[in-house]
All heavy atoms as an XYZ file, in Angstrom:
911
protein
N       0.844     -1.180      0.000
C      -0.002      0.001      0.001
C       0.893      1.243      0.000
O       1.822      1.345      0.780
C      -0.881     -0.037      1.253
C      -1.991      0.964      1.211
S      -3.141      0.498     -0.071
C      -4.673      0.800      0.641
N       0.614      2.174     -0.870
C       1.407      3.399     -0.939
C       0.773      4.467     -0.066
O      -0.367      4.369      0.351
C       1.501      3.879     -2.389
O       0.223      4.214     -2.851
N       1.550      5.499      0.185
C       1.064      6.602      1.000
C       1.354      7.927      0.314
O       2.255      8.014     -0.520
C       1.720      6.570      2.382
C       3.232      6.724      2.331
C       3.892      6.615      3.691
O       3.724      5.561      4.328
O       4.556      7.579      4.098
N       0.579      8.956      0.673
C       0.806     10.292      0.133
C       2.149     10.782      0.648
O       2.440     10.702      1.833
C      -0.316     11.229      0.562
C      -0.203     12.609     -0.011
S      -0.540     12.690     -1.772
C      -2.298     12.531     -1.795
N       2.970     11.260     -0.273
C       4.317     11.694      0.060
C       4.685     12.882     -0.818
O       4.154     13.022     -1.920
C       5.255     10.517     -0.215
C       6.529     10.503      0.542
C       7.242      9.171      0.295
C       8.719      9.371      0.477
N       9.504      8.196      0.162
N       5.597     13.711     -0.358
C       6.100     14.816     -1.162
C       7.421     14.391     -1.800
O       8.329     13.943     -1.119
C       6.313     16.086     -0.316
O       5.063     16.469      0.263
C       6.847     17.234     -1.162
N       7.473     14.512     -3.113
C       8.665     14.171     -3.881
C       9.214     15.429     -4.535
O       8.469     16.353     -4.845
C       8.329     13.158     -4.987
C       7.879     11.826     -4.477
C       6.530     11.574     -4.236
C       8.792     10.800     -4.250
C       6.106     10.332     -3.771
C       8.376      9.564     -3.788
C       7.036      9.339     -3.551
O       6.610      8.112     -3.094
N      10.509     15.429     -4.777
C      11.143     16.479     -5.567
C      11.566     15.870     -6.888
O      11.947     14.702     -6.955
C      12.362     17.053     -4.851
C      11.968     17.981     -3.725
C      13.202     18.660     -3.140
N      12.760     19.695     -2.243
C      12.905     20.987     -2.468
N      13.507     21.408     -3.554
N      12.478     21.876     -1.609
N      11.495     16.682     -7.920
C      11.894     16.215     -9.231
C      12.326     17.369    -10.101
O      12.293     18.531     -9.686
N      12.727     17.043    -11.322
C      13.136     18.089    -12.246
C      13.874     17.520    -13.431
O      13.872     16.316    -13.683
N      14.528     18.411    -14.121
C      15.239     18.039    -15.350
C      16.666     17.571    -15.037
O      17.101     17.591    -13.884
C      15.257     19.221    -16.313
S      16.263     20.609    -15.758
N      17.403     17.194    -16.052
C      18.757     16.675    -15.905
C      19.764     17.742    -15.486
O      20.602     17.518    -14.614
C      19.206     16.023    -17.212
C      20.544     15.384    -17.123
N      21.678     15.983    -17.612
C      20.921     14.201    -16.586
C      22.700     15.198    -17.386
N      22.279     14.104    -16.766
N      19.685     18.929    -16.066
C      20.684     19.968    -15.782
C      20.394     20.747    -14.497
O      21.243     21.500    -14.024
C      20.815     20.934    -16.958
S      19.418     22.061    -17.190
N      19.192     20.579    -13.925
C      18.864     21.226    -12.658
C      18.186     22.574    -12.772
O      17.833     23.173    -11.762
N      17.981     23.068    -13.975
C      17.314     24.363    -14.113
C      15.840     24.297    -13.718
O      15.295     25.259    -13.193
C      17.450     24.904    -15.533
C      18.830     25.417    -15.842
C      18.873     26.126    -17.169
C      20.284     26.677    -17.379
N      20.389     27.355    -18.656
N      15.178     23.185    -14.009
C      13.770     23.006    -13.695
C      13.655     22.101    -12.468
O      14.251     21.017    -12.436
C      12.992     22.371    -14.872
C      11.539     22.112    -14.497
C      13.081     23.259    -16.099
N      12.942     22.580    -11.458
C      12.749     21.795    -10.247
C      11.348     21.975     -9.715
O      10.761     23.058     -9.836
N      10.791     20.942     -9.118
C       9.430     21.005     -8.582
C       9.258     20.067     -7.405
O      10.099     19.201     -7.151
C       8.388     20.696     -9.660
C       8.571     19.362    -10.355
C       8.091     18.189     -9.804
C       9.214     19.291    -11.583
C       8.254     16.972    -10.437
C       9.376     18.084    -12.226
C       8.898     16.926    -11.651
O       9.056     15.730    -12.287
N       8.156     20.274     -6.691
C       7.692     19.368     -5.657
C       6.311     18.893     -6.054
O       5.531     19.644     -6.641
C       7.560     20.080     -4.303
C       8.822     20.273     -3.558
C       8.587     20.893     -2.187
O       7.478     21.381     -1.892
O       9.557     20.884     -1.414
N       6.007     17.652     -5.704
C       4.695     17.102     -6.003
C       4.284     16.175     -4.862
O       5.104     15.431     -4.334
C       4.680     16.363     -7.372
C       5.645     15.192     -7.390
C       3.283     15.945     -7.748
N       3.023     16.273     -4.483
C       2.472     15.379     -3.474
C       1.661     14.319     -4.196
O       0.727     14.648     -4.939
C       1.577     16.139     -2.501
C       2.317     17.134     -1.661
C       1.383     17.880     -0.736
O       0.171     17.767     -0.825
N       1.960     18.641      0.158
N       2.031     13.058     -3.985
C       1.302     11.983     -4.656
C       1.529     10.654     -3.978
O       2.423     10.502     -3.154
C       1.680     11.906     -6.134
C       3.137     11.700     -6.525
C       3.496     10.225     -6.567
C       3.358     12.292     -7.897
N       0.686      9.706     -4.327
C       0.835      8.315     -3.935
C       1.381      7.571     -5.152
O       0.803      7.631     -6.222
C      -0.516      7.709     -3.547
C      -1.114      8.274     -2.290
C      -2.420      7.592     -1.937
O      -2.501      6.352     -2.033
O      -3.357      8.320     -1.565
N       2.468      6.893     -4.960
C       3.065      6.161     -6.071
C       2.666      4.689     -6.036
O       3.501      3.801     -6.029
C       4.586      6.289     -6.044
C       5.147      7.544     -6.675
C       6.662      7.577     -6.564
C       4.721      7.679     -8.122
N       1.369      4.426     -6.023
C       0.888      3.054     -6.043
C       0.943      2.483     -7.434
O       1.509      1.424     -7.675
N       0.374      3.194     -8.390
C       0.337      2.740     -9.772
C       0.718      3.911    -10.667
O       0.265      5.028    -10.473
C      -1.069      2.259    -10.132
C      -1.185      1.707    -11.521
C      -2.560      1.123    -11.805
O      -3.468      1.920    -12.106
O      -2.713     -0.100    -11.698
N       1.572      3.638    -11.632
C       1.973      4.649    -12.606
C       1.600      4.139    -13.994
O       1.270      2.970    -14.168
C       3.477      4.965    -12.517
C       3.813      5.563    -11.163
C       4.314      3.741    -12.791
N       1.647      5.028    -14.958
C       1.173      4.696    -16.282
C       2.279      4.820    -17.329
O       3.075      5.764    -17.288
C       0.043      5.672    -16.650
C      -0.607      5.381    -17.964
S      -1.679      6.746    -18.478
C      -0.529      7.697    -19.452
N       2.320      3.867    -18.227
C       3.107      4.007    -19.440
C       2.121      3.977    -20.603
O       1.033      3.420    -20.490
C       4.161      2.890    -19.610
O       3.504      1.643    -19.678
C       5.173      2.920    -18.487
N       2.494      4.588    -21.698
C       1.570      4.759    -22.816
C       2.324      4.536    -24.117
O       3.510      4.862    -24.215
C       0.994      6.173    -22.752
S      -0.096      6.631    -24.103
N       1.632      4.013    -25.117
C       2.258      3.758    -26.403
C       1.914      4.822    -27.456
O       2.113      4.599    -28.643
C       1.888      2.369    -26.926
C       0.414      2.221    -27.239
O      -0.378      3.141    -27.043
N       0.027      1.043    -27.707
N       1.405      5.990    -27.009
C       1.114      7.056    -27.972
C       2.424      7.560    -28.578
O       3.510      7.208    -28.118
C       0.338      8.205    -27.311
S       1.331      9.312    -26.288
N       2.313      8.397    -29.584
C       3.490      8.821    -30.333
C       4.530      9.548    -29.478
O       5.729      9.345    -29.653
C       3.085      9.701    -31.514
O       2.415     10.861    -31.072
N       4.110     10.358    -28.516
C       5.089     11.103    -27.724
C       5.627     10.285    -26.556
O       6.828     10.269    -26.296
C       4.538     12.477    -27.265
C       5.676     13.366    -26.775
C       3.456     12.325    -26.218
C       5.310     14.818    -26.632
N       4.757      9.573    -25.853
C       5.212      8.779    -24.699
C       6.141      7.643    -25.117
O       7.124      7.371    -24.439
C       4.023      8.222    -23.922
S       3.099      9.472    -23.002
N       5.839      6.998    -26.229
C       6.691      5.885    -26.666
C       8.064      6.371    -27.091
O       9.068      5.704    -26.859
C       6.024      5.100    -27.781
O       5.815      5.901    -28.924
N       8.143      7.555    -27.671
C       9.443      8.085    -28.104
C      10.274      8.635    -26.953
O      11.492      8.637    -27.015
C       9.250      9.152    -29.177
C       8.788      8.570    -30.503
C       8.706      9.635    -31.564
C       8.164      9.067    -32.850
N       9.142      8.276    -33.579
N       9.599      9.100    -25.881
C      10.340      9.681    -24.756
C      10.495      8.722    -23.580
O      11.225      9.027    -22.639
C       9.656     10.972    -24.258
O       8.324     10.668    -23.828
C       9.647     12.043    -25.332
N       9.828      7.581    -23.606
C       9.954      6.609    -22.514
C       9.366      7.099    -21.214
O       9.836      6.756    -20.134
N       8.331      7.890    -21.302
C       7.727      8.512    -20.129
C       6.960      7.511    -19.276
O       6.291      6.620    -19.788
C       6.769      9.634    -20.583
O       7.499     10.524    -21.441
C       6.242     10.419    -19.412
N       7.064      7.676    -17.964
C       6.296      6.919    -16.977
C       5.559      7.962    -16.146
O       6.194      8.795    -15.502
C       7.240      6.093    -16.100
C       6.567      5.209    -15.104
S       7.754      4.289    -14.097
C       8.400      3.124    -15.269
N       4.230      7.958    -16.184
C       3.460      9.080    -15.649
C       2.663      8.766    -14.383
O       2.152      7.664    -14.208
C       2.474      9.578    -16.703
C       3.086     10.158    -17.966
C       2.010     10.381    -19.017
C       3.823     11.446    -17.658
N       2.545      9.801    -13.563
C       1.614      9.828    -12.437
C       0.874     11.155    -12.546
O       1.476     12.192    -12.850
C       2.355      9.739    -11.105
N      -0.426     11.129    -12.314
C      -1.267     12.313    -12.464
C      -1.738     12.809    -11.096
O      -2.103     11.998    -10.242
C      -2.487     12.006    -13.333
C      -2.118     11.607    -14.731
C      -1.826     10.292    -15.047
C      -2.036     12.563    -15.731
C      -1.476      9.926    -16.329
C      -1.680     12.203    -17.023
C      -1.403     10.883    -17.319
N      -1.716     14.137    -10.920
C      -2.181     14.745     -9.673
C      -2.980     16.012     -9.988
O      -2.743     16.650    -11.020
C      -1.016     15.106     -8.729
C      -0.247     13.874     -8.296
C      -0.084     16.128     -9.342
N      -3.895     16.380     -9.087
C      -4.534     17.690     -9.237
C      -3.455     18.769     -9.204
O      -2.443     18.641     -8.493
C      -5.445     17.791     -8.014
C      -5.647     16.388     -7.562
C      -4.388     15.649     -7.931
N      -3.648     19.832     -9.962
C      -2.619     20.871    -10.101
C      -2.202     21.474     -8.766
O      -1.041     21.838     -8.582
C      -3.102     21.968    -11.058
C      -2.023     22.914    -11.577
C      -0.863     22.169    -12.215
C      -2.618     23.903    -12.547
N      -3.108     21.523     -7.806
C      -2.760     22.103     -6.502
C      -1.757     21.242     -5.716
O      -1.171     21.705     -4.738
C      -3.998     22.414     -5.648
C      -4.916     21.257     -5.410
C      -6.004     21.103     -6.464
O      -6.010     21.832     -7.485
O      -6.865     20.228     -6.268
N      -1.501     20.016     -6.143
C      -0.523     19.152     -5.499
C       0.854     19.257     -6.163
O       1.792     18.565     -5.776
C      -0.997     17.688     -5.511
C      -2.169     17.445     -4.593
C      -2.711     16.041     -4.700
O      -3.916     15.846     -4.669
N      -1.851     15.049     -4.847
N       0.966     20.133     -7.158
C       2.211     20.321     -7.901
C       2.682     21.754     -7.709
O       1.901     22.696     -7.831
C       1.974     20.057     -9.389
C       3.193     20.275    -10.241
C       4.086     19.251    -10.458
C       3.431     21.510    -10.819
C       5.213     19.444    -11.251
C       4.553     21.727    -11.604
C       5.446     20.687    -11.820
N       3.975     21.917     -7.418
C       4.529     23.270     -7.238
C       5.854     23.369     -7.966
O       6.816     22.673     -7.641
C       4.723     23.563     -5.747
C       5.269     24.941     -5.480
C       5.423     25.181     -3.993
C       6.002     26.561     -3.737
N       6.255     26.775     -2.309
N       5.897     24.249     -8.971
C       7.147     24.516     -9.689
C       8.008     25.387     -8.790
O       7.600     26.478     -8.387
C       6.864     25.209    -11.023
C       8.069     25.442    -11.920
C       8.707     24.121    -12.350
C       7.663     26.247    -13.146
N       9.192     24.923     -8.440
C      10.093     25.646     -7.539
C      11.060     26.550     -8.296
O      11.445     27.598     -7.790
C      10.891     24.661     -6.679
C      10.082     23.731     -5.799
C      10.994     22.714     -5.119
C       9.301     24.525     -4.761
N      11.459     26.125     -9.477
C      12.417     26.911    -10.263
C      12.352     26.499    -11.721
O      11.939     25.388    -12.041
C      13.841     26.702     -9.749
C      14.339     25.278     -9.907
C      15.638     25.025     -9.184
O      15.798     25.446     -8.046
N      16.566     24.353     -9.841
N      12.716     27.428    -12.588
C      12.905     27.109    -13.983
C      11.783     27.480    -14.938
O      11.820     27.060    -16.088
N      10.812     28.240    -14.499
C       9.722     28.652    -15.407
C      10.286     29.238    -16.702
O       9.806     28.930    -17.794
C       8.817     29.667    -14.713
C       7.616     30.101    -15.531
C       6.435     29.153    -15.421
O       6.169     28.653    -14.337
O       5.773     28.923    -16.462
N      11.328     30.043    -16.578
C      11.919     30.699    -17.751
C      12.663     29.721    -18.656
O      12.920     30.017    -19.821
C      12.864     31.830    -17.317
C      14.176     31.383    -16.690
C      14.078     30.785    -15.285
O      13.047     30.950    -14.599
O      15.053     30.143    -14.869
N      13.010     28.534    -18.146
C      13.741     27.545    -18.931
C      12.811     26.577    -19.673
O      13.285     25.772    -20.473
C      14.683     26.741    -18.025
N      11.519     26.664    -19.418
C      10.576     25.716    -20.012
C      10.153     26.105    -21.422
O       9.892     27.279    -21.707
C       9.318     25.609    -19.144
C       9.506     24.987    -17.772
C       8.220     25.104    -16.966
C       9.943     23.538    -17.897
N      10.091     25.123    -22.275
C       9.520     25.273    -23.611
C       8.274     24.408    -23.659
O       8.278     23.274    -23.176
C      10.521     24.830    -24.695
O      11.683     25.646    -24.595
C       9.932     24.957    -26.085
N       7.208     24.945    -24.223
C       5.914     24.269    -24.267
C       5.712     23.638    -25.641
O       5.907     24.284    -26.661
C       4.815     25.306    -23.995
C       3.425     24.709    -23.895
O       3.272     23.478    -23.913
O       2.470     25.499    -23.788
N       5.329     22.364    -25.627
C       5.025     21.673    -26.871
C       3.607     21.109    -26.767
O       3.276     20.440    -25.795
C       6.016     20.536    -27.118
C       5.681     19.702    -28.331
C       5.746     20.250    -29.607
C       5.289     18.378    -28.196
C       5.431     19.492    -30.723
C       4.975     17.612    -29.307
C       5.041     18.174    -30.561
O       4.727     17.426    -31.668
N       2.777     21.402    -27.771
C       1.417     20.878    -27.811
C       1.190     20.211    -29.160
O       1.762     20.622    -30.171
C       0.397     21.999    -27.626
C       0.415     22.597    -26.234
C      -0.638     23.660    -26.093
O      -0.520     24.727    -26.681
N      -1.681     23.345    -25.342
N       0.359     19.182    -29.160
C       0.025     18.514    -30.409
C      -1.373     17.927    -30.289
O      -2.022     18.042    -29.246
C       1.065     17.431    -30.759
C       1.057     16.241    -29.856
C       0.482     15.045    -30.254
C       1.620     16.298    -28.589
C       0.478     13.937    -29.433
C       1.630     15.195    -27.762
C       1.048     14.014    -28.179
N      -1.848     17.323    -31.338
C      -3.153     16.674    -31.406
C      -4.250     17.658    -30.984
O      -4.462     18.649    -31.661
C      -3.152     15.390    -30.569
C      -4.312     14.462    -30.893
O      -5.081     14.709    -31.803
N      -4.426     13.383    -30.151
N      -4.937     17.426    -29.875
C      -6.036     18.296    -29.445
C      -5.554     19.524    -28.667
O      -6.360     20.363    -28.278
C      -7.024     17.495    -28.591
C      -7.690     16.380    -29.356
C      -8.610     15.567    -28.479
C      -9.185     14.402    -29.263
N      -9.974     13.506    -28.422
N      -4.259     19.612    -28.416
C      -3.628     20.747    -27.734
C      -4.258     21.064    -26.374
O      -4.439     22.219    -26.016
C      -3.620     21.977    -28.638
C      -2.806     21.759    -29.891
C      -2.619     22.999    -30.727
O      -3.155     24.076    -30.395
O      -1.913     22.891    -31.740
N      -4.554     20.023    -25.606
C      -5.096     20.219    -24.259
C      -4.050     19.963    -23.180
O      -4.266     20.287    -22.021
C      -6.344     19.337    -23.997
C      -7.495     19.736    -24.900
C      -6.019     17.861    -24.144
N      -2.912     19.403    -23.574
C      -1.822     19.150    -22.628
C      -0.611     19.966    -23.044
O      -0.219     19.964    -24.215
C      -1.464     17.655    -22.568
C      -2.682     16.853    -22.107
C      -0.285     17.422    -21.629
C      -2.477     15.347    -22.137
N      -0.024     20.651    -22.073
C       1.201     21.411    -22.290
C       2.361     20.516    -21.879
O       2.584     20.280    -20.695
C       1.202     22.706    -21.466
C       0.105     23.633    -21.855
N       0.272     24.610    -22.809
C      -1.190     23.719    -21.453
C      -0.859     25.267    -22.964
N      -1.757     24.745    -22.145
N       3.077     19.985    -22.857
C       4.220     19.110    -22.625
C       5.447     20.003    -22.487
O       5.987     20.475    -23.487
C       4.402     18.142    -23.796
C       3.226     17.259    -24.019
N       3.090     16.043    -23.403
C       2.124     17.420    -24.791
C       1.958     15.481    -23.791
N       1.353     16.295    -24.635
N       5.872     20.253    -21.267
C       6.997     21.149    -21.026
C       8.309     20.377    -21.045
O       8.395     19.263    -20.548
C       6.864     21.839    -19.667
C       5.705     22.782    -19.605
C       4.580     22.472    -18.862
C       5.728     23.987    -20.285
C       3.508     23.340    -18.794
C       4.671     24.868    -20.232
C       3.553     24.537    -19.484
N       9.326     20.996    -21.624
C      10.667     20.433    -21.544
C      11.666     21.557    -21.292
O      11.422     22.719    -21.610
C      11.020     19.623    -22.793
C      11.066     20.407    -24.079
C      12.253     20.944    -24.531
C       9.919     20.574    -24.835
C      12.305     21.657    -25.727
C       9.951     21.277    -26.026
C      11.139     21.814    -26.469
N      12.776     21.188    -20.674
C      13.831     22.152    -20.370
C      14.522     22.555    -21.671
O      14.950     21.705    -22.444
C      14.833     21.535    -19.396
S      16.258     22.597    -19.081
N      14.620     23.853    -21.887
C      15.231     24.347    -23.129
C      16.748     24.139    -23.152
O      17.364     24.262    -24.204
C      14.901     25.825    -23.326
O      15.388     26.583    -22.230
N      17.346     23.783    -22.014
C      18.785     23.520    -21.980
C      19.105     22.052    -22.197
O      19.834     21.695    -23.106
C      19.388     23.997    -20.641
O      19.175     25.401    -20.517
C      20.885     23.701    -20.566
N      18.518     21.169    -21.362
C      18.881     19.745    -21.456
C      17.845     18.900    -22.203
O      18.115     17.750    -22.528
C      19.123     19.163    -20.066
S      17.663     19.081    -18.996
N      16.658     19.447    -22.458
C      15.651     18.746    -23.243
C      14.775     17.765    -22.490
O      13.911     17.128    -23.081
N      14.980     17.633    -21.189
C      14.214     16.649    -20.423
C      12.783     17.127    -20.212
O      12.530     18.268    -19.841
C      14.889     16.352    -19.067
C      16.263     15.739    -19.284
C      14.014     15.465    -18.185
C      16.272     14.413    -20.012
N      11.852     16.205    -20.439
C      10.415     16.467    -20.296
C       9.962     15.868    -18.971
O       9.559     14.709    -18.907
C       9.693     15.831    -21.477
C       8.282     16.276    -21.663
C       7.745     15.772    -22.982
N       7.579     14.331    -23.007
C       6.419     13.719    -22.791
N       5.331     14.405    -22.544
N       6.354     12.419    -22.839
N      10.051     16.656    -17.890
C       9.818     16.118    -16.551
C       8.371     16.225    -16.074
O       7.994     15.560    -15.113
C      10.757     16.769    -15.532
O      10.529     18.163    -15.461
N       7.561     17.063    -16.720
C       6.154     17.181    -16.332
C       5.359     17.833    -17.443
O       5.904     18.405    -18.384
C       5.984     17.948    -15.022
C       6.194     19.432    -15.139
C       5.106     20.286    -15.301
C       7.456     19.993    -15.099
C       5.284     21.655    -15.418
C       7.654     21.358    -15.214
C       6.558     22.195    -15.371
N       4.041     17.754    -17.289
C       3.110     18.409    -18.213
C       1.957     18.962    -17.383
O       1.739     18.544    -16.241
C       2.601     17.418    -19.244
N       1.253     19.893    -17.946
C       0.037     20.420    -17.326
C      -1.078     20.354    -18.344
O      -0.858     20.519    -19.537
C       0.214     21.881    -16.903
C       1.138     22.112    -15.765
C       1.085     23.584    -15.362
N       2.181     23.916    -14.490
C       3.027     24.918    -14.681
N       2.893     25.698    -15.722
N       4.001     25.141    -13.831
N      -2.284     20.149    -17.833
C      -3.415     20.089    -18.739
C      -4.719     19.939    -18.002
O      -4.803     20.148    -16.797
N      -5.721     19.551    -18.754
C      -7.053     19.353    -18.211
C      -7.371     17.863    -18.285
O      -7.253     17.250    -19.343
C      -8.088     20.147    -19.024
O      -7.676     21.521    -19.041
C      -9.469     20.047    -18.407
N      -7.757     17.309    -17.135
C      -8.096     15.890    -17.079
C      -9.450     15.610    -17.688
O     -10.200     16.531    -18.042
N      -9.814     14.335    -17.802
C     -11.091     13.947    -18.400
C     -12.304     14.588    -17.715
O     -13.304     14.851    -18.358
C     -11.116     12.422    -18.255
C      -9.703     12.024    -18.081
C      -9.018     13.176    -17.426
N     -12.217     14.857    -16.416
C     -13.326     15.465    -15.685
C     -13.356     16.979    -15.778
O     -14.195     17.630    -15.162
N     -12.425     17.571    -16.533
C     -12.389     19.019    -16.682
C     -11.541     19.737    -15.651
O     -11.442     20.962    -15.672
N     -10.910     18.990    -14.736
C     -10.086     19.609    -13.695
C      -8.650     19.750    -14.168
O      -8.127     18.897    -14.893
C     -10.118     18.758    -12.422
C     -11.501     18.680    -11.830
O     -12.242     19.649    -11.847
N     -11.856     17.520    -11.314
N      -7.985     20.831    -13.717
C      -6.587     21.040    -14.071
C      -5.736     20.008    -13.351
O      -5.965     19.687    -12.189
C      -6.143     22.449    -13.696
C      -6.764     23.510    -14.561
C      -6.170     24.887    -14.282
O      -5.563     25.088    -13.216
O      -6.311     25.750    -15.160
N      -4.738     19.485    -14.059
C      -3.894     18.451    -13.490
C      -2.453     18.630    -13.955
O      -2.171     19.361    -14.900
C      -4.404     17.062    -13.854
C      -4.518     16.759    -15.327
S      -2.992     16.107    -16.002
C      -3.355     16.128    -17.748
N      -1.567     17.951    -13.234
C      -0.172     17.855    -13.641
C       0.121     16.378    -13.897
O      -0.347     15.504    -13.168
C       0.751     18.386    -12.548
N       0.852     16.129    -14.946
C       1.308     14.780    -15.266
C       2.817     14.773    -15.037
O       3.558     15.481    -15.716
C       0.992     14.440    -16.715
N       3.246     14.028    -14.042
C       4.645     14.021    -13.638
C       5.343     12.803    -14.228
O       4.835     11.680    -14.134
C       4.744     14.010    -12.095
C       6.187     13.914    -11.645
C       4.085     15.238    -11.508
N       6.492     13.028    -14.828
C       7.304     11.923    -15.319
C       8.019     11.332    -14.111
O       8.966     11.916    -13.581
C       8.307     12.402    -16.368
C       9.081     11.266    -16.988
O       9.019     10.123    -16.549
N       9.841     11.587    -18.022
N       7.569     10.179    -13.660
C       8.087      9.544    -12.447
C       9.574      9.247    -12.575
O      10.298      9.242    -11.582
C       7.278      8.268    -12.125
C       7.835      7.539    -10.920
C       5.814      8.636    -11.895
N      10.057      9.058    -13.781
C      11.493      8.831    -13.997
C      12.326     10.054    -13.603
O      13.543      9.945    -13.416
C      11.768      8.472    -15.454
C      11.179      7.148    -15.879
C      11.526      6.848    -17.335
N      10.857      5.661    -17.817
C      11.281      4.428    -17.625
N      12.375      4.214    -16.935
N      10.606      3.398    -18.106
N      11.689     11.217    -13.471
C      12.389     12.456    -13.125
C      12.270     12.800    -11.642
O      12.733     13.866    -11.217
C      11.861     13.604    -13.965
S      12.235     13.434    -15.711
N      11.646     11.940    -10.843
C      11.543     12.162     -9.402
C      12.790     11.624     -8.710
O      13.333     10.589     -9.103
C      10.296     11.475     -8.825
C       8.957     11.986     -9.323
C       7.827     11.167     -8.712
C       8.776     13.468     -9.021
N      13.224     12.318     -7.671
C      14.392     11.887     -6.903
C      14.033     10.711     -5.999
O      12.935     10.661     -5.434
C      14.918     13.041     -6.033
C      15.361     14.239     -6.847
O      15.685     14.066     -8.040
O      15.381     15.359     -6.286
N      14.964      9.785     -5.858
C      14.882      8.702     -4.871
C      13.636      7.830     -4.987
O      13.008      7.491     -3.979
C      14.996      9.269     -3.451
C      16.259     10.094     -3.265
O      17.320      9.656     -3.748
O      16.188     11.174     -2.651
N      13.258      7.458     -6.195
C      12.132      6.555     -6.411
C      12.675      5.243     -7.004
O      13.430      5.264     -7.977
C      11.090      7.170     -7.364
C      10.028      6.158     -7.743
C      10.446      8.395     -6.736
N      12.283      4.131     -6.390
C      12.651      2.816     -6.890
C      11.638      2.422     -7.972
O      10.548      1.944     -7.666
C      12.652      1.808     -5.751
C      12.987      0.392     -6.199
O      13.396      0.202     -7.376
O      12.821     -0.531     -5.374
N      11.982      2.646     -9.215
C      11.062      2.394    -10.326
C      10.648      0.929    -10.418
O       9.518      0.619    -10.810
C      11.682      2.849    -11.647
C      12.004      4.328    -11.767
C      12.713      4.612    -13.089
C      10.767      5.181    -11.624
N      11.524      0.030    -10.049
C      11.213     -1.397    -10.141
C      10.147     -1.834     -9.140
O       9.565     -2.904     -9.290
C      12.484     -2.230     -9.940
C      13.471     -2.076    -11.091
O      13.018     -1.819    -12.222
O      14.680     -2.197    -10.847
N       9.897     -1.025     -8.126
C       8.905     -1.388     -7.109
C       7.491     -0.919     -7.463
O       6.539     -1.243     -6.768
C       9.303     -0.804     -5.754
O       9.141      0.612     -5.765
N       7.354     -0.173     -8.550
C       6.064      0.420     -8.899
C       5.208     -0.521     -9.743
O       5.719     -1.273    -10.573
C       6.284      1.723     -9.674
C       7.073      2.799     -8.936
C       7.323      3.984     -9.857
C       6.368      3.231     -7.672
N       3.912     -0.445     -9.526
C       2.958     -1.175    -10.361
C       2.712     -0.315    -11.600
O       2.393      0.874    -11.488
C       1.668     -1.409     -9.601
C       0.643     -2.187    -10.399
C      -0.608     -2.424     -9.602
C      -1.620     -3.158    -10.471
N      -2.898     -3.310     -9.803
N       2.844     -0.908    -12.784
C       2.714     -0.159    -14.033
C       1.456     -0.565    -14.767
O       1.213     -1.746    -15.017
C       3.948     -0.383    -14.920
C       5.205      0.118    -14.205
C       3.770      0.313    -16.270
C       6.486     -0.217    -14.914
N       0.668      0.447    -15.128
C      -0.519      0.242    -15.950
C      -0.165      0.692    -17.358
O       0.243      1.827    -17.569
C      -1.674      1.068    -15.409
C      -2.931      0.978    -16.259
C      -4.028      1.865    -15.702
C      -5.269      1.783    -16.570
N      -6.328      2.652    -16.052
N      -0.329     -0.174    -18.331
C      -0.034      0.168    -19.712
C      -1.330      0.637    -20.400
O      -2.344     -0.025    -20.317
C       0.558     -1.014    -20.445
C       1.912     -1.396    -19.859
C       2.546     -2.574    -20.566
O       1.916     -3.287    -21.317
N       3.834     -2.766    -20.305
N      -1.238      1.797    -21.050
C      -2.387      2.405    -21.715
C      -2.144      2.422    -23.224
O      -1.039      2.737    -23.672
C      -2.603      3.844    -21.181
C      -3.694      4.547    -21.968
C      -2.934      3.816    -19.701
N      -3.174      2.099    -23.975
C      -3.082      2.096    -25.425
C      -3.476      3.459    -25.989
O      -4.543      3.636    -26.563
C      -3.978      0.993    -25.996
C      -3.883      0.883    -27.515
O      -2.929      1.448    -28.081
O      -4.752      0.239    -28.107
N      -2.602      4.445    -25.781
C      -2.866      5.794    -26.274
C      -2.798      5.907    -27.786
O      -3.332      6.837    -28.379
N      -2.139      4.973    -28.421
C      -2.020      4.968    -29.881
C      -3.393      4.830    -30.536
O      -3.627      5.327    -31.624
C      -1.126      3.803    -30.309
C      -0.731      3.833    -31.763
C       0.093      2.617    -32.144
C       1.536      2.851    -31.749
N       2.429      1.786    -32.244
N      -4.325      4.203    -29.845
C      -5.670      3.964    -30.405
C      -6.622      5.142    -30.225
O      -7.725      5.114    -30.756
C      -6.290      2.726    -29.756
O      -5.527      1.599    -30.060
N      -6.224      6.168    -29.483
C      -7.126      7.312    -29.245
C      -7.117      8.280    -30.386
O      -6.206      8.607    -30.985
C      -6.767      8.055    -27.955
C      -7.045      7.239    -26.725
C      -6.014      6.782    -25.936
C      -8.350      6.936    -26.345
C      -6.264      6.037    -24.800
C      -8.603      6.199    -25.208
C      -7.557      5.741    -24.459
O      -7.808      4.999    -23.325
């Protein structure tokens, strides 16, 4: 059983940093065009559980398809550590790349595979 915890994460070069409160019980991988190419492993939280600590000026925004998700990446190192958007229920959310969180044992996580390619 997982518990709510505060994690720190960010990009490779350190310009982008954030804190996020979440339970790491189950994370998602997706086979859509962007997730499959970047190897992203995602956890979703309400936007109020996500706090950008540094690097707003270093972020570049990439949108595609329906343009409802802002896929941010560091303009220096290129790492895509989080995204912001609107969830299916209409609420603002953050999608955190769990691979970019500090001190997380990725092998201990339950992974749900999503067929985003079919959407």
